[in-house]
PDB file of N, CA, C, O and CB in Angstrom:
ATOM      1  N   MET A   1       0.837  -1.155   0.000  1.00  0.00           N
ATOM      2  CA  MET A   1       0.000   0.000   0.000  1.00  0.00           C
ATOM      3  C   MET A   1       0.894   1.234   0.000  1.00  0.00           C
ATOM      4  O   MET A   1       1.859   1.310   0.761  1.00  0.00           O
ATOM      5  CB  MET A   1      -0.959  -0.011   1.204  1.00  0.00           C
ATOM      6  N   ILE A   2       0.578   2.173  -0.835  1.00  0.00           N
ATOM      7  CA  ILE A   2       1.283   3.452  -0.847  1.00  0.00           C
ATOM      8  C   ILE A   2       0.246   4.544  -0.641  1.00  0.00           C
ATOM      9  O   ILE A   2      -0.707   4.666  -1.409  1.00  0.00           O
ATOM     10  CB  ILE A   2       2.081   3.665  -2.187  1.00  0.00           C
ATOM     11  N   ALA A   3       0.443   5.330   0.398  1.00  0.00           N
ATOM     12  CA  ALA A   3      -0.472   6.436   0.697  1.00  0.00           C
ATOM     13  C   ALA A   3       0.372   7.690   0.870  1.00  0.00           C
ATOM     14  O   ALA A   3       0.633   8.125   1.991  1.00  0.00           O
ATOM     15  CB  ALA A   3      -1.340   6.146   1.986  1.00  0.00           C
ATOM     16  N   ASP A   4       0.789   8.259  -0.236  1.00  0.00           N
ATOM     17  CA  ASP A   4       1.707   9.397  -0.163  1.00  0.00           C
ATOM     18  C   ASP A   4       1.061  10.672   0.359  1.00  0.00           C
ATOM     19  O   ASP A   4       1.754  11.665   0.584  1.00  0.00           O
ATOM     20  CB  ASP A   4       2.287   9.660  -1.514  1.00  0.00           C
ATOM     21  N   ARG A   5      -0.253  10.663   0.553  1.00  0.00           N
ATOM     22  CA  ARG A   5      -0.924  11.843   1.101  1.00  0.00           C
ATOM     23  C   ARG A   5      -0.856  11.887   2.628  1.00  0.00           C
ATOM     24  O   ARG A   5      -1.214  12.894   3.240  1.00  0.00           O
ATOM     25  CB  ARG A   5      -2.377  11.871   0.651  1.00  0.00           C
ATOM     26  N   ILE A   6      -0.397  10.797   3.239  1.00  0.00           N
ATOM     27  CA  ILE A   6      -0.333  10.709   4.696  1.00  0.00           C
ATOM     28  C   ILE A   6       1.102  10.924   5.156  1.00  0.00           C
ATOM     29  O   ILE A   6       2.022  10.235   4.715  1.00  0.00           O
ATOM     30  CB  ILE A   6      -0.865   9.341   5.193  1.00  0.00           C
ATOM     31  N   SER A   7       1.274  11.885   6.040  1.00  0.00           N
ATOM     32  CA  SER A   7       2.602  12.163   6.580  1.00  0.00           C
ATOM     33  C   SER A   7       2.920  11.165   7.687  1.00  0.00           C
ATOM     34  O   SER A   7       2.078  10.883   8.539  1.00  0.00           O
ATOM     35  CB  SER A   7       2.690  13.617   7.112  1.00  0.00           C
ATOM     36  N   THR A   8       4.126  10.640   7.669  1.00  0.00           N
ATOM     37  CA  THR A   8       4.564   9.736   8.732  1.00  0.00           C
ATOM     38  C   THR A   8       5.599  10.397   9.636  1.00  0.00           C
ATOM     39  O   THR A   8       6.250   9.732  10.441  1.00  0.00           O
ATOM     40  CB  THR A   8       5.139   8.454   8.133  1.00  0.00           C
ATOM     41  N   ARG A   9       5.743  11.692   9.496  1.00  0.00           N
ATOM     42  CA  ARG A   9       6.690  12.415  10.349  1.00  0.00           C
ATOM     43  C   ARG A   9       6.167  12.449  11.781  1.00  0.00           C
ATOM     44  O   ARG A   9       4.960  12.538  12.008  1.00  0.00           O
ATOM     45  CB  ARG A   9       6.924  13.859   9.820  1.00  0.00           C
ATOM     46  N   TYR A  10       7.079  12.376  12.740  1.00  0.00           N
ATOM     47  CA  TYR A  10       6.692  12.324  14.152  1.00  0.00           C
ATOM     48  C   TYR A  10       5.810  13.504  14.536  1.00  0.00           C
ATOM     49  O   TYR A  10       4.802  13.327  15.221  1.00  0.00           O
ATOM     50  CB  TYR A  10       7.933  12.296  15.039  1.00  0.00           C
ATOM     51  N   GLN A  11       6.175  14.695  14.107  1.00  0.00           N
ATOM     52  CA  GLN A  11       5.416  15.882  14.506  1.00  0.00           C
ATOM     53  C   GLN A  11       4.027  15.931  13.864  1.00  0.00           C
ATOM     54  O   GLN A  11       3.179  16.709  14.302  1.00  0.00           O
ATOM     55  CB  GLN A  11       6.191  17.135  14.141  1.00  0.00           C
ATOM     56  N   ASP A  12       3.783  15.128  12.848  1.00  0.00           N
ATOM     57  CA  ASP A  12       2.470  15.077  12.197  1.00  0.00           C
ATOM     58  C   ASP A  12       1.624  13.903  12.676  1.00  0.00           C
ATOM     59  O   ASP A  12       0.523  13.683  12.170  1.00  0.00           O
ATOM     60  CB  ASP A  12       2.643  14.995  10.694  1.00  0.00           C
ATOM     61  N   ARG A  13       2.121  13.163  13.630  1.00  0.00           N
ATOM     62  CA  ARG A  13       1.463  11.929  14.071  1.00  0.00           C
ATOM     63  C   ARG A  13       0.004  12.146  14.479  1.00  0.00           C
ATOM     64  O   ARG A  13      -0.874  11.401  14.045  1.00  0.00           O
ATOM     65  CB  ARG A  13       2.228  11.328  15.233  1.00  0.00           C
ATOM     66  N   ASP A  14      -0.259  13.147  15.298  1.00  0.00           N
ATOM     67  CA  ASP A  14      -1.628  13.389  15.756  1.00  0.00           C
ATOM     68  C   ASP A  14      -2.567  13.709  14.598  1.00  0.00           C
ATOM     69  O   ASP A  14      -3.720  13.277  14.597  1.00  0.00           O
ATOM     70  CB  ASP A  14      -1.648  14.529  16.765  1.00  0.00           C
ATOM     71  N   LYS A  15      -2.085  14.459  13.620  1.00  0.00           N
ATOM     72  CA  LYS A  15      -2.915  14.825  12.469  1.00  0.00           C
ATOM     73  C   LYS A  15      -3.140  13.639  11.539  1.00  0.00           C
ATOM     74  O   LYS A  15      -4.180  13.560  10.884  1.00  0.00           O
ATOM     75  CB  LYS A  15      -2.270  15.972  11.696  1.00  0.00           C
ATOM     76  N   SER A  16      -2.200  12.731  11.473  1.00  0.00           N
ATOM     77  CA  SER A  16      -2.253  11.625  10.514  1.00  0.00           C
ATOM     78  C   SER A  16      -2.939  10.371  11.042  1.00  0.00           C
ATOM     79  O   SER A  16      -3.288   9.488  10.259  1.00  0.00           O
ATOM     80  CB  SER A  16      -0.871  11.275  10.087  1.00  0.00           C
ATOM     81  N   CYS A  17      -3.134  10.277  12.328  1.00  0.00           N
ATOM     82  CA  CYS A  17      -3.648   9.048  12.943  1.00  0.00           C
ATOM     83  C   CYS A  17      -4.965   8.589  12.313  1.00  0.00           C
ATOM     84  O   CYS A  17      -5.082   7.428  11.921  1.00  0.00           O
ATOM     85  CB  CYS A  17      -3.844   9.258  14.437  1.00  0.00           C
ATOM     86  N   ASN A  18      -5.937   9.462  12.212  1.00  0.00           N
ATOM     87  CA  ASN A  18      -7.235   9.067  11.649  1.00  0.00           C
ATOM     88  C   ASN A  18      -7.124   8.672  10.186  1.00  0.00           C
ATOM     89  O   ASN A  18      -7.824   7.764   9.738  1.00  0.00           O
ATOM     90  CB  ASN A  18      -8.239  10.198  11.797  1.00  0.00           C
ATOM     91  N   GLU A  19      -6.262   9.336   9.439  1.00  0.00           N
ATOM     92  CA  GLU A  19      -6.071   8.986   8.029  1.00  0.00           C
ATOM     93  C   GLU A  19      -5.479   7.586   7.889  1.00  0.00           C
ATOM     94  O   GLU A  19      -5.875   6.826   7.006  1.00  0.00           O
ATOM     95  CB  GLU A  19      -5.160  10.014   7.338  1.00  0.00           C
ATOM     96  N   VAL A  20      -4.541   7.251   8.754  1.00  0.00           N
ATOM     97  CA  VAL A  20      -3.932   5.920   8.731  1.00  0.00           C
ATOM     98  C   VAL A  20      -4.987   4.862   9.053  1.00  0.00           C
ATOM     99  O   VAL A  20      -5.068   3.832   8.384  1.00  0.00           O
ATOM    100  CB  VAL A  20      -2.752   5.836   9.737  1.00  0.00           C
ATOM    101  N   VAL A  21      -5.787   5.122  10.076  1.00  0.00           N
ATOM    102  CA  VAL A  21      -6.842   4.182  10.465  1.00  0.00           C
ATOM    103  C   VAL A  21      -7.825   3.973   9.314  1.00  0.00           C
ATOM    104  O   VAL A  21      -8.183   2.835   9.011  1.00  0.00           O
ATOM    105  CB  VAL A  21      -7.587   4.692  11.719  1.00  0.00           C
ATOM    106  N   GLU A  22      -8.261   5.045   8.675  1.00  0.00           N
ATOM    107  CA  GLU A  22      -9.220   4.933   7.570  1.00  0.00           C
ATOM    108  C   GLU A  22      -8.626   4.188   6.377  1.00  0.00           C
ATOM    109  O   GLU A  22      -9.326   3.428   5.708  1.00  0.00           O
ATOM    110  CB  GLU A  22      -9.684   6.322   7.131  1.00  0.00           C
ATOM    111  N   CYS A  23      -7.359   4.400   6.116  1.00  0.00           N
ATOM    112  CA  CYS A  23      -6.685   3.714   5.014  1.00  0.00           C
ATOM    113  C   CYS A  23      -6.627   2.206   5.273  1.00  0.00           C
ATOM    114  O   CYS A  23      -6.920   1.407   4.384  1.00  0.00           O
ATOM    115  CB  CYS A  23      -5.262   4.279   4.818  1.00  0.00           C
ATOM    116  N   ILE A  24      -6.251   1.830   6.483  1.00  0.00           N
ATOM    117  CA  ILE A  24      -6.204   0.414   6.847  1.00  0.00           C
ATOM    118  C   ILE A  24      -7.611  -0.183   6.807  1.00  0.00           C
ATOM    119  O   ILE A  24      -7.812  -1.279   6.284  1.00  0.00           O
ATOM    120  CB  ILE A  24      -5.575   0.230   8.251  1.00  0.00           C
ATOM    121  N   LYS A  25      -8.564   0.530   7.353  1.00  0.00           N
ATOM    122  CA  LYS A  25      -9.951   0.056   7.383  1.00  0.00           C
ATOM    123  C   LYS A  25     -10.493  -0.204   5.980  1.00  0.00           C
ATOM    124  O   LYS A  25     -11.116  -1.238   5.738  1.00  0.00           O
ATOM    125  CB  LYS A  25     -10.837   1.072   8.098  1.00  0.00           C
ATOM    126  N   SER A  26     -10.263   0.719   5.064  1.00  0.00           N
ATOM    127  CA  SER A  26     -10.777   0.538   3.704  1.00  0.00           C
ATOM    128  C   SER A  26     -10.085  -0.624   2.990  1.00  0.00           C
ATOM    129  O   SER A  26     -10.707  -1.325   2.192  1.00  0.00           O
ATOM    130  CB  SER A  26     -10.598   1.825   2.895  1.00  0.00           C
ATOM    131  N   THR A  27      -8.816  -0.824   3.274  1.00  0.00           N
ATOM    132  CA  THR A  27      -8.083  -1.943   2.682  1.00  0.00           C
ATOM    133  C   THR A  27      -8.630  -3.275   3.179  1.00  0.00           C
ATOM    134  O   THR A  27      -8.849  -4.193   2.388  1.00  0.00           O
ATOM    135  CB  THR A  27      -6.589  -1.834   3.002  1.00  0.00           C
ATOM    136  N   VAL A  28      -8.848  -3.381   4.479  1.00  0.00           N
ATOM    137  CA  VAL A  28      -9.340  -4.621   5.081  1.00  0.00           C
ATOM    138  C   VAL A  28     -10.769  -4.920   4.627  1.00  0.00           C
ATOM    139  O   VAL A  28     -11.122  -6.079   4.408  1.00  0.00           O
ATOM    140  CB  VAL A  28      -9.281  -4.531   6.614  1.00  0.00           C
ATOM    141  N   GLN A  29     -11.581  -3.890   4.486  1.00  0.00           N
ATOM    142  CA  GLN A  29     -12.968  -4.093   4.062  1.00  0.00           C
ATOM    143  C   GLN A  29     -13.076  -4.458   2.584  1.00  0.00           C
ATOM    144  O   GLN A  29     -14.071  -5.049   2.166  1.00  0.00           O
ATOM    145  CB  GLN A  29     -13.783  -2.844   4.337  1.00  0.00           C
ATOM    146  N   ALA A  30     -12.076  -4.116   1.799  1.00  0.00           N
ATOM    147  CA  ALA A  30     -12.119  -4.370   0.360  1.00  0.00           C
ATOM    148  C   ALA A  30     -11.982  -5.851   0.010  1.00  0.00           C
ATOM    149  O   ALA A  30     -12.538  -6.310  -0.987  1.00  0.00           O
ATOM    150  CB  ALA A  30     -11.027  -3.589  -0.327  1.00  0.00           C
ATOM    151  N   LYS A  31     -11.252  -6.586   0.821  1.00  0.00           N
ATOM    152  CA  LYS A  31     -11.028  -7.998   0.509  1.00  0.00           C
ATOM    153  C   LYS A  31     -10.866  -8.796   1.796  1.00  0.00           C
ATOM    154  O   LYS A  31     -10.099  -8.421   2.683  1.00  0.00           O
ATOM    155  CB  LYS A  31      -9.784  -8.170  -0.393  1.00  0.00           C
ATOM    156  N   LYS A  32     -11.592  -9.890   1.882  1.00  0.00           N
ATOM    157  CA  LYS A  32     -11.515 -10.761   3.046  1.00  0.00           C
ATOM    158  C   LYS A  32     -10.142 -11.419   3.101  1.00  0.00           C
ATOM    159  O   LYS A  32      -9.606 -11.842   2.078  1.00  0.00           O
ATOM    160  CB  LYS A  32     -12.631 -11.829   3.009  1.00  0.00           C
ATOM    161  N   GLY A  33      -9.580 -11.501   4.299  1.00  0.00           N
ATOM    162  CA  GLY A  33      -8.280 -12.138   4.449  1.00  0.00           C
ATOM    163  C   GLY A  33      -7.638 -11.775   5.771  1.00  0.00           C
ATOM    164  O   GLY A  33      -8.266 -11.176   6.644  1.00  0.00           O
ATOM    165  N   ASN A  34      -6.395 -12.143   5.902  1.00  0.00           N
ATOM    166  CA  ASN A  34      -5.625 -11.838   7.102  1.00  0.00           C
ATOM    167  C   ASN A  34      -4.686 -10.680   6.800  1.00  0.00           C
ATOM    168  O   ASN A  34      -4.058 -10.632   5.742  1.00  0.00           O
ATOM    169  CB  ASN A  34      -4.833 -13.083   7.593  1.00  0.00           C
ATOM    170  N   TYR A  35      -4.599  -9.762   7.732  1.00  0.00           N
ATOM    171  CA  TYR A  35      -3.765  -8.578   7.553  1.00  0.00           C
ATOM    172  C   TYR A  35      -2.930  -8.346   8.802  1.00  0.00           C
ATOM    173  O   TYR A  35      -3.291  -8.778   9.897  1.00  0.00           O
ATOM    174  CB  TYR A  35      -4.628  -7.336   7.239  1.00  0.00           C
ATOM    175  N   ILE A  36      -1.825  -7.667   8.625  1.00  0.00           N
ATOM    176  CA  ILE A  36      -0.995  -7.260   9.749  1.00  0.00           C
ATOM    177  C   ILE A  36      -0.560  -5.821   9.499  1.00  0.00           C
ATOM    178  O   ILE A  36      -0.240  -5.437   8.374  1.00  0.00           O
ATOM    179  CB  ILE A  36       0.244  -8.213   9.930  1.00  0.00           C
ATOM    180  N   ALA A  37      -0.556  -5.044  10.560  1.00  0.00           N
ATOM    181  CA  ALA A  37      -0.090  -3.659  10.469  1.00  0.00           C
ATOM    182  C   ALA A  37       1.050  -3.496  11.465  1.00  0.00           C
ATOM    183  O   ALA A  37       0.939  -3.915  12.617  1.00  0.00           O
ATOM    184  CB  ALA A  37      -1.255  -2.628  10.753  1.00  0.00           C
ATOM    185  N   PHE A  38       2.124  -2.898  11.028  1.00  0.00           N
ATOM    186  CA  PHE A  38       3.293  -2.691  11.875  1.00  0.00           C
ATOM    187  C   PHE A  38       3.470  -1.203  12.104  1.00  0.00           C
ATOM    188  O   PHE A  38       3.475  -0.415  11.158  1.00  0.00           O
ATOM    189  CB  PHE A  38       4.569  -3.310  11.240  1.00  0.00           C
ATOM    190  N   PHE A  39       3.614  -0.828  13.352  1.00  0.00           N
ATOM    191  CA  PHE A  39       3.849   0.567  13.708  1.00  0.00           C
ATOM    192  C   PHE A  39       5.117   0.634  14.532  1.00  0.00           C
ATOM    193  O   PHE A  39       5.199   0.062  15.619  1.00  0.00           O
ATOM    194  CB  PHE A  39       2.640   1.173  14.486  1.00  0.00           C
ATOM    195  N   ARG A  40       6.088   1.325  14.013  1.00  0.00           N
ATOM    196  CA  ARG A  40       7.360   1.474  14.711  1.00  0.00           C
ATOM    197  C   ARG A  40       7.190   2.467  15.847  1.00  0.00           C
ATOM    198  O   ARG A  40       6.664   3.560  15.640  1.00  0.00           O
ATOM    199  CB  ARG A  40       8.479   1.931  13.743  1.00  0.00           C
ATOM    200  N   LEU A  41       7.621   2.106  17.025  1.00  0.00           N
ATOM    201  CA  LEU A  41       7.531   2.965  18.194  1.00  0.00           C
ATOM    202  C   LEU A  41       8.850   3.697  18.369  1.00  0.00           C
ATOM    203  O   LEU A  41       9.916   3.085  18.435  1.00  0.00           O
ATOM    204  CB  LEU A  41       7.176   2.151  19.462  1.00  0.00           C
ATOM    205  N   ILE A  42       8.757   4.996  18.442  1.00  0.00           N
ATOM    206  CA  ILE A  42       9.953   5.812  18.651  1.00  0.00           C
ATOM    207  C   ILE A  42       9.774   6.582  19.948  1.00  0.00           C
ATOM    208  O   ILE A  42       8.853   7.389  20.075  1.00  0.00           O
ATOM    209  CB  ILE A  42      10.205   6.785  17.447  1.00  0.00           C
ATOM    210  N   ASN A  43      10.635   6.340  20.892  1.00  0.00           N
ATOM    211  CA  ASN A  43      10.603   7.085  22.153  1.00  0.00           C
ATOM    212  C   ASN A  43      11.584   8.234  22.076  1.00  0.00           C
ATOM    213  O   ASN A  43      12.779   8.046  21.851  1.00  0.00           O
ATOM    214  CB  ASN A  43      10.932   6.167  23.359  1.00  0.00           C
ATOM    215  N   ILE A  44      11.058   9.414  22.267  1.00  0.00           N
ATOM    216  CA  ILE A  44      11.934  10.596  22.233  1.00  0.00           C
ATOM    217  C   ILE A  44      11.910  11.265  23.582  1.00  0.00           C
ATOM    218  O   ILE A  44      12.577  12.280  23.780  1.00  0.00           O
ATOM    219  CB  ILE A  44      11.502  11.595  21.127  1.00  0.00           C
TER     220      ILE A  44
END
């Protein structure tokens, strides 16, 4: 999946969270199957 409209920069995280969720949701709803989502945790 490529979603170049969604920023993955740390400072944009709060603004991008809902967009990421909606993107994953639409992908999962489009086709039945097993999915995995990986989110890298960065502690600053």
